[in-house]
Backbone of each chain as nested JSON, in Angstrom:
{
  "chains": [
    {"id": "A", "residues": [
      {"number": 1, "name": "MET", "atoms": {"N": [109.038, 85.739, 79.049], "CA": [107.632, 85.896, 79.394], "C": [107.506, 86.595, 80.749]}},
      {"number": 2, "name": "TYR", "atoms": {"N": [106.346, 87.246, 80.935], "CA": [106.14, 87.982, 82.166], "C": [105.06, 87.281, 82.981]}},
      {"number": 3, "name": "VAL", "atoms": {"N": [105.385, 86.859, 84.187], "CA": [104.427, 86.077, 84.966], "C": [104.027, 86.75, 86.279]}},
      {"number": 4, "name": "ILE", "atoms": {"N": [102.803, 86.468, 86.676], "CA": [102.293, 86.869, 87.989], "C": [101.95, 85.572, 88.705]}},
      {"number": 5, "name": "ILE", "atoms": {"N": [102.385, 85.427, 89.946], "CA": [102.072, 84.224, 90.708], "C": [101.433, 84.627, 92.036]}},
      {"number": 6, "name": "ILE", "atoms": {"N": [100.296, 84.01, 92.353], "CA": [99.58, 84.31, 93.595], "C": [99.345, 82.995, 94.326]}},
      {"number": 7, "name": "TYR", "atoms": {"N": [99.784, 82.906, 95.579], "CA": [99.586, 81.644, 96.276], "C": [98.633, 81.773, 97.45]}},
      {"number": 8, "name": "ASP", "atoms": {"N": [98.039, 80.668, 97.788], "CA": [97.11, 80.569, 98.911], "C": [97.413, 79.219, 99.562]}},
      {"number": 9, "name": "ALA", "atoms": {"N": [98.276, 79.267, 100.573], "CA": [98.766, 78.024, 101.176], "C": [98.734, 78.112, 102.692]}},
      {"number": 10, "name": "ALA", "atoms": {"N": [98.747, 76.975, 103.346], "CA": [98.818, 76.936, 104.807], "C": [100.099, 77.652, 105.253]}},
      {"number": 11, "name": "PRO", "atoms": {"N": [100.075, 78.301, 106.455], "CA": [101.184, 79.159, 106.894], "C": [102.589, 78.565, 106.726]}},
      {"number": 12, "name": "LYS", "atoms": {"N": [102.772, 77.323, 107.114], "CA": [104.11, 76.729, 107.064], "C": [104.605, 76.625, 105.608]}},
      {"number": 13, "name": "ARG", "atoms": {"N": [103.735, 76.141, 104.746], "CA": [104.124, 76.032, 103.332], "C": [104.144, 77.412, 102.663]}},
      {"number": 14, "name": "GLY", "atoms": {"N": [103.29, 78.302, 103.134], "CA": [103.289, 79.676, 102.624], "C": [104.639, 80.343, 102.868]}},
      {"number": 15, "name": "ALA", "atoms": {"N": [105.205, 80.122, 104.039], "CA": [106.507, 80.706, 104.377], "C": [107.604, 80.149, 103.475]}},
      {"number": 16, "name": "LYS", "atoms": {"N": [107.487, 78.861, 103.159], "CA": [108.471, 78.243, 102.245], "C": [108.336, 78.81, 100.833]}},
      {"number": 17, "name": "LEU", "atoms": {"N": [107.074, 78.999, 100.402], "CA": [106.824, 79.555, 99.069], "C": [107.386, 80.97, 98.971]}},
      {"number": 18, "name": "LEU", "atoms": {"N": [107.158, 81.753, 100.03], "CA": [107.651, 83.129, 100.07], "C": [109.165, 83.148, 99.863]}},
      {"number": 19, "name": "LYS", "atoms": {"N": [109.843, 82.292, 100.604], "CA": [111.3, 82.228, 100.531], "C": [111.754, 81.78, 99.131]}},
      {"number": 20, "name": "PHE", "atoms": {"N": [111.088, 80.772, 98.607], "CA": [111.444, 80.241, 97.291], "C": [111.185, 81.259, 96.173]}},
      {"number": 21, "name": "LEU", "atoms": {"N": [109.998, 81.861, 96.205], "CA": [109.622, 82.769, 95.115], "C": [110.438, 84.063, 95.129]}},
      {"number": 22, "name": "ARG", "atoms": {"N": [110.832, 84.5, 96.314], "CA": [111.698, 85.686, 96.422], "C": [113.007, 85.517, 95.667]}},
      {"number": 23, "name": "GLN", "atoms": {"N": [113.434, 84.261, 95.555], "CA": [114.702, 84.006, 94.851], "C": [114.565, 84.135, 93.332]}},
      {"number": 24, "name": "HIS", "atoms": {"N": [113.313, 84.07, 92.856], "CA": [113.106, 84.054, 91.41], "C": [112.324, 85.237, 90.86]}},
      {"number": 25, "name": "LEU", "atoms": {"N": [111.462, 85.825, 91.714], "CA": [110.576, 86.87, 91.228], "C": [110.574, 88.057, 92.18]}},
      {"number": 26, "name": "ILE", "atoms": {"N": [109.818, 89.075, 91.822], "CA": [109.737, 90.282, 92.646], "C": [108.486, 90.202, 93.516]}},
      {"number": 27, "name": "TRP", "atoms": {"N": [108.654, 90.405, 94.813], "CA": [107.525, 90.385, 95.727], "C": [106.728, 91.672, 95.566]}},
      {"number": 28, "name": "ILE", "atoms": {"N": [105.401, 91.535, 95.431], "CA": [104.551, 92.69, 95.176], "C": [103.679, 93.042, 96.375]}},
      {"number": 29, "name": "GLN", "atoms": {"N": [103.031, 92.051, 96.891], "CA": [102.048, 92.293, 97.953], "C": [101.68, 90.952, 98.551]}},
      {"number": 30, "name": "ASN", "atoms": {"N": [101.547, 90.9, 99.872], "CA": [100.967, 89.716, 100.482], "C": [101.549, 88.437, 99.867]}},
      {"number": 31, "name": "SER", "atoms": {"N": [100.809, 87.724, 99.095], "CA": [101.284, 86.477, 98.492], "C": [101.341, 86.587, 96.975]}},
      {"number": 32, "name": "VAL", "atoms": {"N": [101.751, 87.757, 96.493], "CA": [101.763, 88.047, 95.054], "C": [103.19, 88.342, 94.581]}},
      {"number": 33, "name": "PHE", "atoms": {"N": [103.578, 87.668, 93.509], "CA": [104.895, 87.878, 92.912], "C": [104.769, 88.133, 91.414]}},
      {"number": 34, "name": "GLU", "atoms": {"N": [105.732, 88.867, 90.88], "CA": [105.763, 89.148, 89.455], "C": [107.188, 89.042, 88.944]}},
      {"number": 35, "name": "GLY", "atoms": {"N": [107.343, 88.818, 87.68], "CA": [108.68, 88.919, 87.137], "C": [108.823, 88.421, 85.717]}},
      {"number": 36, "name": "GLU", "atoms": {"N": [109.911, 88.865, 85.109], "CA": [110.26, 88.452, 83.753], "C": [111.109, 87.189, 83.886]}},
      {"number": 37, "name": "VAL", "atoms": {"N": [110.707, 86.12, 83.253], "CA": [111.461, 84.862, 83.318], "C": [111.539, 84.211, 81.937]}},
      {"number": 38, "name": "THR", "atoms": {"N": [112.511, 83.352, 81.774], "CA": [112.584, 82.566, 80.552], "C": [111.659, 81.354, 80.706]}},
      {"number": 39, "name": "GLU", "atoms": {"N": [111.44, 80.664, 79.615], "CA": [110.574, 79.495, 79.654], "C": [111.135, 78.431, 80.603]}},
      {"number": 40, "name": "SER", "atoms": {"N": [112.436, 78.248, 80.58], "CA": [113.017, 77.211, 81.439], "C": [113.014, 77.64, 82.904]}},
      {"number": 41, "name": "GLN", "atoms": {"N": [113.191, 78.942, 83.151], "CA": [113.083, 79.43, 84.535], "C": [111.669, 79.231, 85.069]}},
      {"number": 42, "name": "PHE", "atoms": {"N": [110.69, 79.485, 84.199], "CA": [109.296, 79.342, 84.619], "C": [108.988, 77.876, 84.938]}},
      {"number": 43, "name": "ALA", "atoms": {"N": [109.53, 76.983, 84.124], "CA": [109.336, 75.546, 84.361], "C": [109.951, 75.151, 85.705]}},
      {"number": 44, "name": "GLU", "atoms": {"N": [111.109, 75.711, 85.991], "CA": [111.815, 75.451, 87.25], "C": [110.99, 75.96, 88.437]}},
      {"number": 45, "name": "ILE", "atoms": {"N": [110.411, 77.149, 88.283], "CA": [109.586, 77.746, 89.344], "C": [108.357, 76.868, 89.605]}},
      {"number": 46, "name": "LYS", "atoms": {"N": [107.697, 76.437, 88.525], "CA": [106.489, 75.612, 88.688], "C": [106.838, 74.287, 89.366]}},
      {"number": 47, "name": "SER", "atoms": {"N": [107.976, 73.737, 88.989], "CA": [108.411, 72.481, 89.581], "C": [108.738, 72.67, 91.066]}},
      {"number": 48, "name": "GLY", "atoms": {"N": [109.376, 73.795, 91.394], "CA": [109.687, 74.109, 92.789], "C": [108.428, 74.261, 93.621]}},
      {"number": 49, "name": "ILE", "atoms": {"N": [107.441, 74.947, 93.063], "CA": [106.164, 75.141, 93.765], "C": [105.536, 73.784, 94.058]}},
      {"number": 50, "name": "ASN", "atoms": {"N": [105.572, 72.923, 93.061], "CA": [104.993, 71.584, 93.2], "C": [105.616, 70.779, 94.335]}},
      {"number": 51, "name": "THR", "atoms": {"N": [106.891, 70.957, 94.544], "CA": [107.54, 70.203, 95.616], "C": [107.249, 70.805, 96.997]}},
      {"number": 52, "name": "ILE", "atoms": {"N": [106.909, 72.104, 97.021], "CA": [106.665, 72.778, 98.312], "C": [105.224, 72.604, 98.795]}},
      {"number": 53, "name": "ILE", "atoms": {"N": [104.269, 72.772, 97.894], "CA": [102.869, 72.795, 98.342], "C": [102.279, 71.399, 98.531]}},
      {"number": 54, "name": "ASN", "atoms": {"N": [101.172, 71.374, 99.253], "CA": [100.333, 70.187, 99.314], "C": [99.28, 70.402, 98.227]}},
      {"number": 55, "name": "THR", "atoms": {"N": [99.395, 69.657, 97.133], "CA": [98.548, 69.931, 95.967], "C": [97.071, 69.598, 96.193]}},
      {"number": 56, "name": "GLU", "atoms": {"N": [96.782, 68.992, 97.334], "CA": [95.377, 68.734, 97.642], "C": [94.78, 69.797, 98.555]}},
      {"number": 57, "name": "LYS", "atoms": {"N": [95.639, 70.664, 99.082], "CA": [95.141, 71.686, 100.016], "C": [95.462, 73.113, 99.598]}},
      {"number": 58, "name": "ASP", "atoms": {"N": [96.624, 73.313, 98.991], "CA": [97.045, 74.669, 98.64], "C": [96.698, 74.979, 97.189]}},
      {"number": 59, "name": "SER", "atoms": {"N": [96.748, 76.255, 96.878], "CA": [96.399, 76.686, 95.53], "C": [97.353, 77.786, 95.082]}},
      {"number": 60, "name": "VAL", "atoms": {"N": [97.949, 77.605, 93.919], "CA": [98.818, 78.631, 93.354], "C": [98.328, 78.945, 91.942]}},
      {"number": 61, "name": "ILE", "atoms": {"N": [98.004, 80.207, 91.718], "CA": [97.544, 80.624, 90.395], "C": [98.668, 81.361, 89.69]}},
      {"number": 62, "name": "TYR", "atoms": {"N": [98.829, 81.119, 88.408], "CA": [99.777, 81.946, 87.665], "C": [99.132, 82.502, 86.402]}},
      {"number": 63, "name": "TYR", "atoms": {"N": [99.586, 83.682, 86.054], "CA": [99.19, 84.317, 84.802], "C": [100.461, 84.512, 84.015]}},
      {"number": 64, "name": "ASN", "atoms": {"N": [100.444, 84.079, 82.799], "CA": [101.628, 84.164, 81.97], "C": [101.342, 85.065, 80.775]}},
      {"number": 65, "name": "HIS", "atoms": {"N": [101.966, 86.225, 80.759], "CA": [101.804, 87.166, 79.66], "C": [102.999, 87.01, 78.743]}},
      {"number": 66, "name": "GLY", "atoms": {"N": [102.79, 87.224, 77.5], "CA": [103.913, 87.193, 76.575], "C": [104.945, 88.22, 77.008]}},
      {"number": 67, "name": "SER", "atoms": {"N": [104.466, 89.385, 77.395], "CA": [105.365, 90.464, 77.802], "C": [104.582, 91.428, 78.676]}},
      {"number": 68, "name": "ASN", "atoms": {"N": [105.288, 92.226, 79.493], "CA": [104.551, 93.127, 80.378], "C": [103.975, 94.332, 79.649]}},
      {"number": 69, "name": "THR", "atoms": {"N": [104.295, 94.471, 78.376], "CA": [103.769, 95.609, 77.622], "C": [102.276, 95.464, 77.32]}},
      {"number": 70, "name": "TYR", "atoms": {"N": [101.747, 94.264, 77.466], "CA": [100.319, 94.066, 77.233], "C": [99.477, 94.497, 78.429]}},
      {"number": 71, "name": "VAL", "atoms": {"N": [100.126, 94.745, 79.544], "CA": [99.407, 94.894, 80.796], "C": [99.561, 96.286, 81.384]}},
      {"number": 72, "name": "GLU", "atoms": {"N": [98.464, 96.854, 81.832], "CA": [98.512, 98.069, 82.64], "C": [98.384, 97.624, 84.091]}},
      {"number": 73, "name": "ARG", "atoms": {"N": [99.262, 98.114, 84.937], "CA": [99.236, 97.722, 86.325], "C": [98.998, 98.956, 87.175]}},
      {"number": 74, "name": "GLY", "atoms": {"N": [98.173, 98.848, 88.179], "CA": [97.911, 99.995, 89.035], "C": [97.726, 99.584, 90.471]}},
      {"number": 75, "name": "VAL", "atoms": {"N": [97.848, 100.555, 91.367], "CA": [97.646, 100.289, 92.787], "C": [96.682, 101.326, 93.346]}},
      {"number": 76, "name": "ILE", "atoms": {"N": [95.706, 100.867, 94.136], "CA": [94.842, 101.784, 94.871], "C": [95.236, 101.598, 96.337]}},
      {"number": 77, "name": "GLY", "atoms": {"N": [95.49, 102.698, 97.019], "CA": [95.988, 102.6, 98.392], "C": [97.503, 102.581, 98.373]}},
      {"number": 78, "name": "ILE", "atoms": {"N": [98.085, 101.929, 99.361], "CA": [99.549, 101.966, 99.443], "C": [100.201, 100.886, 98.59]}},
      {"number": 79, "name": "GLU", "atoms": {"N": [101.398, 101.179, 98.152], "CA": [102.178, 100.225, 97.364], "C": [103.106, 99.511, 98.32]}},
      {"number": 80, "name": "ARG", "atoms": {"N": [102.852, 98.212, 98.528], "CA": [103.674, 97.462, 99.495], "C": [105.119, 97.402, 99.036]}},
      {"number": 81, "name": "ASN", "atoms": {"N": [105.304, 97.273, 97.75], "CA": [106.66, 97.231, 97.218], "C": [106.708, 98.029, 95.917]}},
      {"number": 82, "name": "ALA", "atoms": {"N": [107.306, 99.176, 95.973], "CA": [107.378, 100.018, 94.785], "C": [108.225, 99.348, 93.719]}},
      {"number": 83, "name": "MET", "atoms": {"N": [107.719, 99.299, 92.496], "CA": [108.455, 98.673, 91.41], "C": [108.82, 99.722, 90.377]}},
      {"number": 84, "name": "ASP", "atoms": {"N": [110.039, 100.177, 90.437], "CA": [110.47, 101.198, 89.496], "C": [110.423, 100.723, 88.067]}},
      {"number": 85, "name": "THR", "atoms": {"N": [110.625, 99.437, 87.899], "CA": [110.726, 98.9, 86.54], "C": [109.376, 98.829, 85.839]}},
      {"number": 86, "name": "PHE", "atoms": {"N": [108.308, 98.967, 86.607], "CA": [107.003, 98.713, 85.977], "C": [106.243, 99.978, 85.617]}},
      {"number": 87, "name": "ILE", "atoms": {"N": [106.11, 100.888, 86.582], "CA": [105.266, 102.074, 86.341], "C": [106.129, 103.238, 85.838]}}
    ]},
    {"id": "B", "residues": [
      {"number": 1, "name": "MET", "atoms": {"N": [87.657, 95.14, 78.529], "CA": [88.971, 94.862, 79.069], "C": [88.878, 93.76, 80.119]}},
      {"number": 2, "name": "TYR", "atoms": {"N": [89.993, 93.04, 80.281], "CA": [89.989, 91.939, 81.232], "C": [90.869, 92.314, 82.413]}},
      {"number": 3, "name": "VAL", "atoms": {"N": [90.297, 92.315, 83.617], "CA": [91.065, 92.77, 84.773], "C": [91.232, 91.689, 85.839]}},
      {"number": 4, "name": "ILE", "atoms": {"N": [92.357, 91.774, 86.534], "CA": [92.626, 90.956, 87.716], "C": [92.786, 91.939, 88.869]}},
      {"number": 5, "name": "ILE", "atoms": {"N": [92.115, 91.692, 89.974], "CA": [92.229, 92.569, 91.134], "C": [92.615, 91.736, 92.36]}},
      {"number": 6, "name": "ILE", "atoms": {"N": [93.639, 92.174, 93.061], "CA": [94.111, 91.461, 94.256], "C": [94.165, 92.461, 95.403]}},
      {"number": 7, "name": "TYR", "atoms": {"N": [93.499, 92.159, 96.497], "CA": [93.528, 93.117, 97.603], "C": [94.231, 92.575, 98.836]}},
      {"number": 8, "name": "ASP", "atoms": {"N": [94.713, 93.502, 99.622], "CA": [95.411, 93.185, 100.868], "C": [94.942, 94.249, 101.855]}},
      {"number": 9, "name": "ALA", "atoms": {"N": [93.915, 93.92, 102.614], "CA": [93.29, 94.915, 103.484], "C": [93.045, 94.331, 104.865]}},
      {"number": 10, "name": "ALA", "atoms": {"N": [92.855, 95.198, 105.844], "CA": [92.513, 94.764, 107.204], "C": [91.184, 93.986, 107.139]}},
      {"number": 11, "name": "PRO", "atoms": {"N": [91.001, 92.992, 108.047], "CA": [89.862, 92.069, 107.952], "C": [88.493, 92.723, 107.711]}},
      {"number": 12, "name": "LYS", "atoms": {"N": [88.189, 93.784, 108.455], "CA": [86.874, 94.409, 108.346], "C": [86.661, 94.981, 106.934]}},
      {"number": 13, "name": "ARG", "atoms": {"N": [87.653, 95.701, 106.447], "CA": [87.544, 96.28, 105.107], "C": [87.688, 95.201, 104.035]}},
      {"number": 14, "name": "GLY", "atoms": {"N": [88.477, 94.169, 104.348], "CA": [88.611, 93.042, 103.425], "C": [87.271, 92.372, 103.173]}},
      {"number": 15, "name": "ALA", "atoms": {"N": [86.484, 92.223, 104.223], "CA": [85.157, 91.61, 104.093], "C": [84.244, 92.461, 103.216]}},
      {"number": 16, "name": "LYS", "atoms": {"N": [84.359, 93.78, 103.369], "CA": [83.557, 94.691, 102.535], "C": [83.981, 94.611, 101.071]}},
      {"number": 17, "name": "LEU", "atoms": {"N": [85.297, 94.522, 100.862], "CA": [85.815, 94.421, 99.495], "C": [85.323, 93.132, 98.84]}},
      {"number": 18, "name": "LEU", "atoms": {"N": [85.378, 92.043, 99.616], "CA": [84.931, 90.747, 99.11], "C": [83.488, 90.843, 98.619]}},
      {"number": 19, "name": "LYS", "atoms": {"N": [82.641, 91.43, 99.445], "CA": [81.223, 91.569, 99.123], "C": [81.036, 92.456, 97.882]}},
      {"number": 20, "name": "PHE", "atoms": {"N": [81.758, 93.561, 97.846], "CA": [81.644, 94.511, 96.737], "C": [82.154, 93.899, 95.421]}},
      {"number": 21, "name": "LEU", "atoms": {"N": [83.332, 93.285, 95.471], "CA": [83.937, 92.764, 94.243], "C": [83.17, 91.56, 93.683]}},
      {"number": 22, "name": "ARG", "atoms": {"N": [82.548, 90.788, 94.576], "CA": [81.738, 89.659, 94.124], "C": [80.583, 90.108, 93.234]}},
      {"number": 23, "name": "GLN", "atoms": {"N": [80.153, 91.343, 93.423], "CA": [79.039, 91.866, 92.623], "C": [79.479, 92.231, 91.201]}},
      {"number": 24, "name": "HIS", "atoms": {"N": [80.785, 92.395, 91.026], "CA": [81.27, 92.878, 89.728], "C": [82.189, 91.909, 88.993]}},
      {"number": 25, "name": "LEU", "atoms": {"N": [82.865, 91.042, 89.75], "CA": [83.862, 90.177, 89.13], "C": [83.713, 88.745, 89.623]}},
      {"number": 26, "name": "ILE", "atoms": {"N": [84.567, 87.886, 89.102], "CA": [84.522, 86.474, 89.495], "C": [85.579, 86.219, 90.567]}},
      {"number": 27, "name": "TRP", "atoms": {"N": [85.164, 85.619, 91.664], "CA": [86.095, 85.298, 92.736], "C": [86.953, 84.116, 92.317]}},
      {"number": 28, "name": "ILE", "atoms": {"N": [88.258, 84.235, 92.491], "CA": [89.188, 83.207, 92.043], "C": [89.818, 82.449, 93.195]}},
      {"number": 29, "name": "GLN", "atoms": {"N": [90.332, 83.199, 94.136], "CA": [91.094, 82.582, 95.224], "C": [91.309, 83.636, 96.289]}},
      {"number": 30, "name": "ASN", "atoms": {"N": [91.153, 83.265, 97.547], "CA": [91.576, 84.168, 98.614], "C": [91.084, 85.596, 98.341]}},
      {"number": 31, "name": "SER", "atoms": {"N": [91.946, 86.489, 98.02], "CA": [91.55, 87.876, 97.768], "C": [91.808, 88.267, 96.312]}},
      {"number": 32, "name": "VAL", "atoms": {"N": [91.536, 87.329, 95.402], "CA": [91.804, 87.526, 93.983], "C": [90.513, 87.447, 93.166]}},
      {"number": 33, "name": "PHE", "atoms": {"N": [90.315, 88.45, 92.323], "CA": [89.151, 88.485, 91.443], "C": [89.572, 88.725, 90.003]}},
      {"number": 34, "name": "GLU", "atoms": {"N": [88.742, 88.24, 89.084], "CA": [88.996, 88.443, 87.667], "C": [87.692, 88.752, 86.963]}},
      {"number": 35, "name": "GLY", "atoms": {"N": [87.77, 89.395, 85.824], "CA": [86.554, 89.517, 85.041], "C": [86.676, 90.451, 83.855]}},
      {"number": 36, "name": "GLU", "atoms": {"N": [85.754, 90.278, 82.924], "CA": [85.649, 91.129, 81.741], "C": [84.76, 92.311, 82.105]}},
      {"number": 37, "name": "VAL", "atoms": {"N": [85.255, 93.5, 81.96], "CA": [84.462, 94.693, 82.279], "C": [84.628, 95.762, 81.2]}},
      {"number": 38, "name": "THR", "atoms": {"N": [83.665, 96.663, 81.139], "CA": [83.807, 97.808, 80.251], "C": [84.651, 98.856, 80.966]}},
      {"number": 39, "name": "GLU", "atoms": {"N": [85.05, 99.871, 80.217], "CA": [85.87, 100.929, 80.804], "C": [85.108, 101.64, 81.921]}},
      {"number": 40, "name": "SER", "atoms": {"N": [83.816, 101.872, 81.729], "CA": [83.044, 102.59, 82.751], "C": [82.785, 101.702, 83.968]}},
      {"number": 41, "name": "GLN", "atoms": {"N": [82.602, 100.408, 83.75], "CA": [82.454, 99.491, 84.885], "C": [83.742, 99.456, 85.705]}},
      {"number": 42, "name": "PHE", "atoms": {"N": [84.871, 99.464, 85.006], "CA": [86.151, 99.413, 85.708], "C": [86.355, 100.69, 86.533]}},
      {"number": 43, "name": "ALA", "atoms": {"N": [85.952, 101.828, 85.968], "CA": [86.051, 103.1, 86.699], "C": [85.179, 103.044, 87.955]}},
      {"number": 44, "name": "GLU", "atoms": {"N": [84.012, 102.454, 87.818], "CA": [83.077, 102.308, 88.936], "C": [83.683, 101.402, 90.023]}},
      {"number": 45, "name": "ILE", "atoms": {"N": [84.296, 100.321, 89.601], "CA": [84.925, 99.391, 90.547], "C": [86.054, 100.091, 91.314]}},
      {"number": 46, "name": "LYS", "atoms": {"N": [86.897, 100.82, 90.574], "CA": [88.019, 101.509, 91.223], "C": [87.51, 102.56, 92.22]}},
      {"number": 47, "name": "SER", "atoms": {"N": [86.449, 103.241, 91.827], "CA": [85.87, 104.253, 92.71], "C": [85.27, 103.599, 93.962]}},
      {"number": 48, "name": "GLY", "atoms": {"N": [84.607, 102.456, 93.781], "CA": [84.042, 101.71, 94.907], "C": [85.129, 101.247, 95.874]}},
      {"number": 49, "name": "ILE", "atoms": {"N": [86.235, 100.755, 95.321], "CA": [87.361, 100.299, 96.144], "C": [87.89, 101.466, 96.981]}},
      {"number": 50, "name": "ASN", "atoms": {"N": [88.008, 102.619, 96.331], "CA": [88.497, 103.814, 97.011], "C": [87.66, 104.217, 98.211]}},
      {"number": 51, "name": "THR", "atoms": {"N": [86.356, 104.014, 98.122], "CA": [85.487, 104.405, 99.23], "C": [85.535, 103.37, 100.359]}},
      {"number": 52, "name": "ILE", "atoms": {"N": [85.898, 102.132, 100.014], "CA": [85.93, 101.066, 101.025], "C": [87.245, 101.028, 101.804]}},
      {"number": 53, "name": "ILE", "atoms": {"N": [88.349, 101.122, 101.111], "CA": [89.637, 100.909, 101.785], "C": [90.149, 102.136, 102.529]}},
      {"number": 54, "name": "ASN", "atoms": {"N": [91.083, 101.908, 103.411], "CA": [91.864, 102.978, 104.018], "C": [93.111, 103.089, 103.138]}},
      {"number": 55, "name": "THR", "atoms": {"N": [93.178, 104.147, 102.352], "CA": [94.243, 104.236, 101.341], "C": [95.636, 104.416, 101.941]}},
      {"number": 56, "name": "GLU", "atoms": {"N": [95.692, 104.619, 103.24], "CA": [97.007, 104.727, 103.88], "C": [97.458, 103.408, 104.495]}},
      {"number": 57, "name": "LYS", "atoms": {"N": [96.539, 102.436, 104.545], "CA": [96.877, 101.158, 105.163], "C": [96.685, 99.954, 104.243]}},
      {"number": 58, "name": "ASP", "atoms": {"N": [95.656, 99.991, 103.403], "CA": [95.352, 98.845, 102.552], "C": [95.993, 99.003, 101.179]}},
      {"number": 59, "name": "SER", "atoms": {"N": [96.034, 97.907, 100.458], "CA": [96.638, 97.938, 99.133], "C": [95.818, 97.068, 98.174]}},
      {"number": 60, "name": "VAL", "atoms": {"N": [95.45, 97.649, 97.06], "CA": [94.734, 96.883, 96.033], "C": [95.493, 97.028, 94.723]}},
      {"number": 61, "name": "ILE", "atoms": {"N": [95.882, 95.905, 94.154], "CA": [96.604, 95.929, 92.886], "C": [95.664, 95.498, 91.776]}},
      {"number": 62, "name": "TYR", "atoms": {"N": [95.74, 96.142, 90.647], "CA": [94.976, 95.647, 89.499], "C": [95.872, 95.519, 88.282]}},
      {"number": 63, "name": "TYR", "atoms": {"N": [95.523, 94.531, 87.469], "CA": [96.174, 94.333, 86.185], "C": [95.087, 94.438, 85.145]}},
      {"number": 64, "name": "ASN", "atoms": {"N": [95.324, 95.254, 84.168], "CA": [94.319, 95.481, 83.148], "C": [94.854, 95.012, 81.796]}},
      {"number": 65, "name": "HIS", "atoms": {"N": [94.278, 93.943, 81.293], "CA": [94.678, 93.409, 79.994], "C": [93.675, 93.875, 78.966]}},
      {"number": 66, "name": "GLY", "atoms": {"N": [94.127, 94.096, 77.782], "CA": [93.195, 94.44, 76.719], "C": [92.144, 93.353, 76.587]}},
      {"number": 67, "name": "SER", "atoms": {"N": [92.575, 92.122, 76.661], "CA": [91.661, 90.993, 76.512], "C": [92.281, 89.773, 77.155]}},
      {"number": 68, "name": "ASN", "atoms": {"N": [91.464, 88.79, 77.52], "CA": [92.025, 87.625, 78.203], "C": [92.776, 86.698, 77.247]}},
      {"number": 69, "name": "THR", "atoms": {"N": [92.726, 86.987, 75.947], "CA": [93.431, 86.128, 74.997], "C": [94.946, 86.309, 75.073]}},
      {"number": 70, "name": "TYR", "atoms": {"N": [95.388, 87.394, 75.701], "CA": [96.824, 87.618, 75.832], "C": [97.434, 86.805, 76.965]}},
      {"number": 71, "name": "VAL", "atoms": {"N": [96.583, 86.205, 77.779], "CA": [97.043, 85.639, 79.033], "C": [96.827, 84.123, 79.101]}},
      {"number": 72, "name": "GLU", "atoms": {"N": [97.852, 83.425, 79.55], "CA": [97.69, 82.018, 79.881], "C": [97.529, 81.958, 81.389]}},
      {"number": 73, "name": "ARG", "atoms": {"N": [96.508, 81.253, 81.822], "CA": [96.264, 81.174, 83.249], "C": [96.371, 79.721, 83.68]}},
      {"number": 74, "name": "GLY", "atoms": {"N": [97.005, 79.454, 84.806], "CA": [97.129, 78.085, 85.26], "C": [97.032, 77.989, 86.768]}},
      {"number": 75, "name": "VAL", "atoms": {"N": [96.766, 76.78, 87.251], "CA": [96.687, 76.56, 88.689], "C": [97.565, 75.368, 89.047]}},
      {"number": 76, "name": "ILE", "atoms": {"N": [98.352, 75.513, 90.109], "CA": [99.098, 74.385, 90.661], "C": [98.429, 74.085, 91.999]}},
      {"number": 77, "name": "GLY", "atoms": {"N": [98.068, 72.849, 92.226], "CA": [97.316, 72.511, 93.432], "C": [95.829, 72.568, 93.139]}},
      {"number": 78, "name": "ILE", "atoms": {"N": [95.035, 72.888, 94.148], "CA": [93.593, 72.877, 93.936], "C": [93.096, 74.201, 93.37]}},
      {"number": 79, "name": "GLU", "atoms": {"N": [91.991, 74.097, 92.634], "CA": [91.364, 75.287, 92.078], "C": [90.254, 75.678, 93.036]}},
      {"number": 80, "name": "ARG", "atoms": {"N": [90.404, 76.839, 93.676], "CA": [89.399, 77.265, 94.656], "C": [88.065, 77.52, 93.962]}},
      {"number": 81, "name": "ASN", "atoms": {"N": [88.127, 78.071, 92.789], "CA": [86.901, 78.32, 92.041], "C": [87.141, 77.981, 90.584]}},
      {"number": 82, "name": "ALA", "atoms": {"N": [86.571, 76.888, 90.122], "CA": [86.766, 76.466, 88.735], "C": [86.121, 77.473, 87.8]}},
      {"number": 83, "name": "MET", "atoms": {"N": [86.867, 77.911, 86.807], "CA": [86.324, 78.864, 85.845], "C": [86.186, 78.199, 84.489]}},
      {"number": 84, "name": "ASP", "atoms": {"N": [85.024, 77.786, 84.172], "CA": [84.795, 77.124, 82.885], "C": [85.05, 78.056, 81.72]}},
      {"number": 85, "name": "THR", "atoms": {"N": [84.814, 79.34, 81.965], "CA": [84.93, 80.3, 80.873], "C": [86.364, 80.57, 80.472]}},
      {"number": 86, "name": "PHE", "atoms": {"N": [87.295, 80.176, 81.322], "CA": [88.658, 80.607, 81.055], "C": [89.535, 79.519, 80.445]}},
      {"number": 87, "name": "ILE", "atoms": {"N": [89.55, 78.374, 81.067], "CA": [90.484, 77.338, 80.603], "C": [89.798, 76.41, 79.599]}}
    ]}
  ]
}
């Protein structure tokens, strides 16, 4: 499955999320990550996020696509991280 | 089509984007918007973004899905803006 994860967390936990998510997904912009993962990897990522964030204060949104072929992705302005695999 | 738009802009232009995108899409979190739009509305939104941002400094990413039925959306932690229409 192809997932997009966007977080909105306090700076200290945000830094931890950045470090954690970099190990599993591709950093896109600011607090946005994307990547192809298996179902069990995705479960592991969600569980990791849960242990890092304060679930009463922080917010992490995910979009789970069956595959990236359903999605058109574009950038207006500069591309913070060029993704050869996508465009 | 169903689009997700995430921006990363300097504060002044970010505030303008927030105001502009609120008129066309649903605010989700931080600098994240979603919504069902027609092809011409989406063209209008992209053109509006272009006039607001500094294309050499800011970055706006969009994901364009044929329809929201292809996507599973979830939140870990708090939901900044509850979307009854989606979940």
